[in-house]
C-alpha positions as CSV (number, residue, x, y, z in Angstrom):
1,X,2.0,13.6,-30.2
2,X,5.3,12.0,-29.7
3,X,5.5,8.2,-29.5
4,X,6.8,6.4,-26.5
5,X,9.7,5.2,-28.4
6,X,10.6,8.9,-29.4
7,X,10.3,9.9,-25.8
8,X,12.6,7.1,-24.6
9,X,15.1,8.1,-27.3
10,X,15.2,11.6,-26.0
11,X,15.4,10.6,-22.4
12,X,18.5,8.4,-23.3
13,X,20.3,11.5,-24.5
14,X,19.8,13.3,-21.3
15,X,22.7,13.9,-18.9
16,X,22.5,12.5,-15.4
17,X,21.1,16.0,-13.9
18,X,18.5,16.3,-16.6
19,X,17.5,12.6,-16.2
20,X,17.0,13.0,-12.4
21,X,14.9,16.1,-13.1
22,X,12.9,14.1,-15.6
23,X,12.4,11.1,-13.3
24,X,11.2,13.4,-10.4
25,X,8.7,15.0,-12.7
26,X,7.5,11.5,-13.9
27,X,7.2,10.4,-10.3
28,X,5.1,13.3,-9.5
29,X,2.9,12.9,-12.5
30,X,2.5,9.3,-11.7
31,X,1.6,10.2,-8.0
32,X,-1.1,12.7,-9.3
33,X,-2.5,10.1,-11.5
34,X,-2.7,7.5,-8.8
35,X,-4.3,9.9,-6.4
36,X,-7.0,10.6,-8.9
37,X,-7.8,6.9,-9.4
38,X,-7.7,6.5,-5.6
39,X,-10.2,9.4,-5.3
40,X,-12.7,7.9,-8.0
41,X,-12.4,4.4,-6.4
42,X,-13.0,5.6,-2.9
43,X,-16.0,7.6,-4.0
44,X,-17.3,4.6,-5.9
45,X,-16.9,2.3,-2.9
46,X,-18.4,4.9,-0.6
47,X,-21.6,5.1,-2.9
48,X,-21.9,1.3,-2.8
49,X,-21.6,1.2,0.8
50,X,-18.4,-0.9,0.9
51,X,-16.2,-0.4,3.9
52,X,-12.7,-1.5,4.8
53,X,-14.2,-4.0,7.3
54,X,-16.4,-5.5,4.5
55,X,-13.3,-5.8,2.2
56,X,-11.3,-7.4,5.0
57,X,-14.1,-9.9,5.6
58,X,-14.2,-10.8,1.8
59,X,-10.4,-11.2,1.5
60,X,-10.2,-13.4,4.5
61,X,-13.1,-15.6,3.2
62,X,-11.4,-15.9,-0.2
63,X,-8.1,-16.8,1.5
64,X,-9.9,-19.5,3.6
65,X,-11.7,-21.0,0.5
66,X,-8.3,-20.9,-1.4
67,X,-6.6,-23.0,1.2
68,X,-9.1,-26.0,0.8
């Protein structure tokens, strides 16, 4: 497996078009990973019975407590 430093060194050698293609592929990979985390988190919250309205109430309570 290549190290991060080796990957960065290789990317630095890319021309502009290749770099843009690399960046687009990296962006798609990041989005895919983010969606997987979101899916797991959503399922966990659903299992625990935590809704958006519950989260909103907790955030608002936290904000009010922080102001004191």
